C-alpha positions, 0 to 999 in steps of 0.5 A, spaced: 818 620 237 811 620 240 807 626 238 799 628 239 795 629 232 795 637 233 802 637 231 802 633 225 801 638 219 808 639 217 813 634 214 813 628 217 816 621 217 814 614 219 817 615 226 813 620 228 808 616 231 801 618 233 796 615 239 791 611 235 784 613 239 784 614 246 789 608 247 796 607 249 798 604 242 803 608 238 803 607 230 806 610 224 802 616 221 801 611 214 799 604 215 802 599 210 795 595 207 797 588 205 791 587 201 795 586 195 800 581 198 799 575 194 797 573 187 791 569 189 786 574 186 789 575 179 793 581 181 797 583 187 805 582 189 809 576 189 811 573 195 818 576 194 816 583 192 811 583 198 817 581 203 821 587 200 815 592 201 815 590 208 822 591 209 823 597 206 817 600 210 820 597 217 827 600 215 824 607 214 821 606 221 814 604 219 811 599 225 803 599 223 801 593 218 794 592 216 791 585 213 785 581 214 783 573 214 780 574 207 785 577 203 788 573 198 784 567 201 789 568 207 795 568 203 796 575 206 797 573 213 801 567 211 806 572 208 806 577 214 807 571 219 813 567 215 817 574 214 815 577 221 811 573 226 816 567 226 821 572 228 821 575 235 824 581 234 821 583 228 814 581 231 815 585 238 816 592 234 810 591 229 803 593 230 799 587 226 792 589 225 788 583 222 780 582 221 775 577 222 768 577 218 770 573 211 767 566 211 773 562 209 769 555 209 764 555 203 758 551 206 759 553 213 754 558 216 758 559 222 764 560 217 764 568 217 760 573 220 761 576 227 758 571 232 762 568 238 763 561 234 766 564 228 770 570 231 773 565 236 775 560 230 777 566 225 782 569 231 785 562 232 786 561 224 789 568 224 794 567 229 796 560 226 797 564 219 801 570 222 805 565 227 804 569 233 801 569 240 797 575 239 794 580 235 795 587 236 789 590 233 783 586 231 778 589 227 771 587 225 771 587 218 764 589 216 757 590 221 754 583 222 746 585 222 744 578 224 748 578 230 747 582 236 752 587 238 753 585 245 755 578 243 760 580 238 763 585 244 763 580 249 766 575 244 772 580 243 773 582 250 774 575 252 779 574 246 783 580 250 782 577 257 785 571 254 791 575 251 790 573 244 788 580 242 790 587 245 786 592 242 779 592 238 776 596 232 770 596 227 771 597 220 765 599 215 760 599 220 754 605 221 755 610 226 749 609 230 752 601 231 759 604 233 756 608 238 751 603 241 757 598 241 762 603 245 756 605 250 755 598 251 762 596 252 763 602 257 757 601 261 759 593 262 766 594 263 768 590 257 774 592 252 772 599 248 773 600 241 780 604 239 779 605 232 775 605 226 777 603 219 773 607 213 773 608 206 775 616 205 778 620 200 777 626 196 772 622 192 769 619 198 767 624 203 760 622 206 763 619 212 764 626 214 757 626 216 756 621 221 762 617 222 768 622 223 764 626 228 762 619 232 769 617 232 772 624 235 766 624 240 767 617 242 775 617 242 776 613 236 782 614 231 780 613 224 784 609 219 782 611 212 782 605 207 783 607 199 785 614 200 787 614 192 780 611 190 783 604 188 788 609 183 783 614 181 787 619 185 794 618 182 793 621 175 794 615 172 787 615 169 784 620 164 778 621 160 781 618 154 785 612 157 779 610 160 775 609 154 780 604 151 783 601 157 781 596 162 784 597 169 787 591 172 783 591 178 777 591 174 771 594 178 775 596 184 777 602 179 772 603 174 766 604 179 770 611 180 770 613 173 765 619 172 765 626 170 765 629 177 771 625 179 775 627 173 773 634 175 776 633 182 782 630 179 783 636 175 783 640 181 788 635 185 793 635 179 793 643 179 794 643 187 800 638 186 803 642 181 803 648 185 806 644 191 811 641 187 809 634 188 805 628 185 798 627 184 798 621 189 802 625 194 797 631 194 791 626 195 795 623 201 797 629 204 790 632 203 787 626 207 792 626 213 791 633 214 783 632 215 780 633 222 780 626 225 784 622 221 790 618 225 793 613 220 792 613 213 792 606 210 796 605 203 797 599 199 803 598 194 804 592 189 811 595 188 817 598 191 816 604 187 809 605 189 811 605 196 816 610 196 812 615 192 806 614 197 811 615 203 813 621 200 806 624 202 809 625 209 814 630 206 808 634 203 804 640 207 798 643 203 797 650 204 790 652 207 788 655 200 790 649 197 786 645 202 780 649 201 781 648 193 780 641 194 775 641 199 770 645 195 772 641 189 770 635 192 764 637 197 760 631 199 752 631 199 751 629 206 745 625 209 740 629 213 740 633 217 747 635 216 747 639 210 740 642 213 744 644 219 749 648 215 743 652 211 737 653 214 738 649 221 744 654 222 740 660 224 742 658 231 750 660 230 748 665 225 755 666 222 759 662 227 765 658 225 766 651 228 771 646 226 773 651 220 766 651 217 762 657 217 754 657 218 751 662 214 746 668 216 739 665 216 734 669 213 729 667 218 732 670 223 731 677 225 736 682 222 737 686 228 735 685 236 728 687 236 723 686 241 723 679 245 716 675 246 
């Protein structure tokens, strides 16, 4: 069934489809990330295992798959194309999202980025590997500061007009550039963005300062990537184990090792125990229940990992448990956000907005007095 996001804080399934941003595109509340499809990077799933994961996800009602032209050197897209794209019935029922930006052609200055030439060619190559006539959601993988955003947005609009792309979105782009792009599109009658793909987890919450508020204001869905911080929020790594072992994905994981991160994991482990669930499911449930989040992207190398992650849909954390996790992972936001919650909050003086209560400002008068 279809539902609005306001009803999502309960036990769910992959068939509880949600609208992605201000659009008519309905997607599962958990998106299957395909960065692990293929072993070309030295880690990941074999072709056979990737196909099993795709089938299990689809059998349970999942319809949203996310990949990119650069994932496993293009092999990820080809696996999806061989297993889904070439089969009309499977293709019609699947929302396939992929990305442009990665330069696949060494030595070619126009082989990557977000210029008209590169994005048009990247689209053609992705369509070929995916074995489909159209891409449901085409993401700009990263902001290209060397290309005018007008050029990128017009190029994407042309792809939509040509029937090669249905919807567009941005990944890993500053909020001010997202706002600029969306405003330009709206004023010029070009295809607007419908979603942002951003890193978000208990260990990476700084997008709460600018990007999530921008998304909510501009009508954009948010699809978090790395909600388990490359495995750090699964309980797999401990203070002792990281001293002797090297994670299979190297710096993708080890960059998260810190005492502050383990303190968050400690609280997460306690909350998971209270909720009667696994650490990873509790972390994913937290992300799903945060304001502004539409569909959380998970990556799985095995069926066991997929099943455990999908089990998070049956977990609903209480307000008290959410608050414990929020307090343990509270980010330091850039100016002026922390300021506005402190001294800058005097205009609200104790008012609560989106669950955040502004403190009573010490510079404000204690009671009504003479007004000058």
